[in-house]
C-alpha positions, 0 to 999 in steps of 0.5 A: 649744398652737398648730397648729405645735406640734400638727403637730410632735406629730403628726409625732412620733406618726407616727414612733412609730406606724411603729416600732410604739410607738403605736396608730393614732388612729381618726377615731371617737375624735376625733369622740367627743371633739369631741362631748364638747367641743361639749357642754361648750362649750354648757354653758359658754355657758349658765353664762356667760349665767346668771353672777351675778358678773363674777368667775365670768363671767370664769372661765367665759369663760376655760374657754370659750376653752380648750374652743374651742381644743381644738375647733379642734385636734380638728377639725384632727386629724380632717382630718389623719387622714382 
């Protein structure tokens, strides 16, 4: 999901929030998720370094790419809500 689509989701969320259909996103919640994502990213980097097969390394690098994208989105969201 790109930042454009994420921005659309935030706009949709804000609309639902104003109608009372969604609860407020708290910065602490986003920071908690960011900490988990960063920890997972570090673990994946260690696993990649110790991977024995190229297939396993490729799979772990794909997971690391997803984690990195999620971190970028969470950082963007944190900036938007603070």
